[in-house]
C-alpha positions in Angstrom: -92.0 154.0 -26.0 -91.4 157.0 -28.3 -94.7 158.7 -27.1 -93.7 157.8 -23.6 -90.3 159.4 -24.0 -92.0 162.8 -24.4 -93.8 162.2 -21.2 -90.8 160.9 -19.4 -88.7 163.9 -20.4 -91.4 166.3 -19.4 -91.9 164.6 -16.0 -88.1 164.5 -15.4 -88.0 168.3 -16.1 -90.7 168.7 -13.4 -88.7 166.6 -11.0 -85.7 168.9 -11.6 -87.8 172.0 -11.0 -89.0 170.5 -7.8 -85.4 169.8 -6.8 -84.7 173.5 -7.6 -87.6 174.5 -5.4 -86.4 172.3 -2.5 -82.9 173.8 -2.7 -84.3 177.3 -3.0 -86.4 177.0 0.1 -83.6 175.4 2.0 -81.5 178.5 1.2 -84.5 180.7 2.0 -84.7 179.2 5.5 -81.0 180.0 6.1 -81.4 183.6 4.7 -84.6 184.6 6.5 -84.5 186.4 9.8 -84.2 184.0 12.8 -87.2 185.6 14.5 -89.5 185.5 11.4 -92.2 182.9 11.0 -91.1 182.1 7.4 -89.1 179.0 8.3 -92.2 177.0 8.9 -93.7 178.2 5.7 -90.6 177.4 3.7 -90.4 173.9 5.4 -94.0 173.3 4.2 -92.9 174.2 0.7 -90.0 171.8 0.9 -92.3 169.0 2.1 -94.7 169.8 -0.7 -92.0 169.6 -3.4 -90.7 166.4 -1.8 -94.1 164.8 -2.1 -94.7 166.1 -5.6 -91.3 164.9 -6.7 -92.1 161.4 -5.4 -95.4 161.4 -7.3 -93.6 162.4 -10.5 -90.9 159.7 -10.0 -93.6 157.1 -9.5 -95.4 158.2 -12.7 -92.1 158.0 -14.7 -91.6 154.5 -13.4 -95.3 153.6 -14.2 -94.8 154.6 -17.9 -91.6 152.7 -18.2 -89.0 155.3 -17.7 -86.2 156.1 -15.4 -86.4 159.2 -13.3 -83.7 161.7 -12.5 -82.5 161.7 -8.9 -80.9 164.8 -7.4 -80.5 166.8 -10.6 -81.5 170.4 -10.8 -82.1 172.6 -13.8 -79.4 174.8 -15.2 -81.7 177.8 -14.7 -82.1 176.7 -11.1 -78.4 176.8 -10.6 -78.2 180.2 -12.2 -81.2 181.3 -10.0 -79.4 180.2 -6.8 -76.2 182.1 -7.8 -78.3 185.2 -8.6 -80.0 184.7 -5.2 -76.6 184.7 -3.5 -75.5 187.8 -5.4 -78.7 189.7 -4.7 -78.7 188.7 -1.0 -75.1 189.9 -0.6 -75.8 193.2 -2.3 -79.3 194.0 -1.0 -79.0 192.3 2.4 -80.9 189.3 3.6 -84.2 190.8 4.6 -87.4 188.8 4.7 -88.7 190.9 1.9 -85.8 190.1 -0.4 -86.0 186.4 0.5 -89.7 186.4 -0.3 -89.1 188.2 -3.6 -86.6 185.5 -4.6 -89.0 182.8 -3.6 -91.7 184.3 -5.7 -89.3 184.3 -8.6 -88.7 180.6 -8.1 -92.4 180.0 -7.9 -92.9 181.8 -11.2 -90.2 179.5 -12.7 -92.1 176.4 -11.4 -95.4 177.7 -13.0 -93.6 178.2 -16.3 -92.1 174.7 -16.2 -95.6 173.2 -15.6 -97.1 175.2 -18.4 -94.4 173.9 -20.8 -95.1 170.3 -19.6 -98.8 170.8 -20.3 -98.1 172.0 -23.8 -96.3 168.8 -24.4 -99.1 166.8 -22.8 -101.0 165.9 -26.0 -99.0 162.7 -26.3 -99.4 161.8 -22.6 -102.0 159.6 -21.0 -104.9 161.2 -19.3 -103.6 160.2 -15.9 -100.2 161.8 -16.6 -101.9 165.0 -17.8 -104.1 165.0 -14.8 -101.2 164.6 -12.4 -99.3 167.5 -14.0 -102.4 169.7 -14.0 -103.2 168.9 -10.3 -99.6 169.7 -9.3 -99.6 172.9 -11.3 -102.7 174.0 -9.5 -101.3 173.1 -6.1 -98.1 174.9 -6.8 -100.1 178.0 -8.0 -101.7 178.1 -4.6 -98.3 178.1 -3.0 -97.1 180.8 -5.5 -100.1 183.0 -4.5 -99.3 182.4 -0.7 -95.7 183.5 -1.2 -96.8 186.5 -3.2 -99.3 187.5 -0.4 -96.6 187.1 2.2 -94.2 189.2 0.1 -96.9 192.0 -0.2 -97.5 191.9 3.5 -93.7 192.1 4.2 -93.5 195.2 1.9 -95.8 197.0 4.3 -93.8 195.8 7.3 -90.5 196.9 6.0 -91.5 200.3 4.8 
C-alpha cells in the first residue's frame, strides 16, 4: 500500500488539476464574448477534463485508494482569483480570456510532469494513463495557444 500511496496521491493531484480546469473553462465561457465561437471550444475542454477525471478516479479505485471528489488545488483557487482581478482590470476580451486559459493549460502540463517524475513507483498501466492524458492535454494546450495567437491578430 505504501507504494500505491504515492500513486494515489499523484492521481488525486491530477484529479484536482482537472477540477481546476473545469472550473476555469466554466468561468471562461461566462467571460468570453457572447458572439465568439469560444464557448463550444471551452465546452469541449470541460468535457475532456470530466472524462479524464473519471479515468483518474477509476485508476485510484483500481489501486486500492479513495479519490478526491470536488476538490481543487490551492493554486487553482489563487488562479481563479487572479483571473477575476485581471478580467476586471483589463476587461473581458476574448484575447484576455484565452491568455488566462493558456496559463491554466500550462499549470496542467506542470502537474502532469510532476506526476510523471513520481511515476517510478507506479504500475506500468498507471504511468501509461498519466502519459496519455498529458499528451492529450498538450494538444489542447497547443490549440488554446493557437487560438490566442489568432485572437492577437484580430484584436490589434
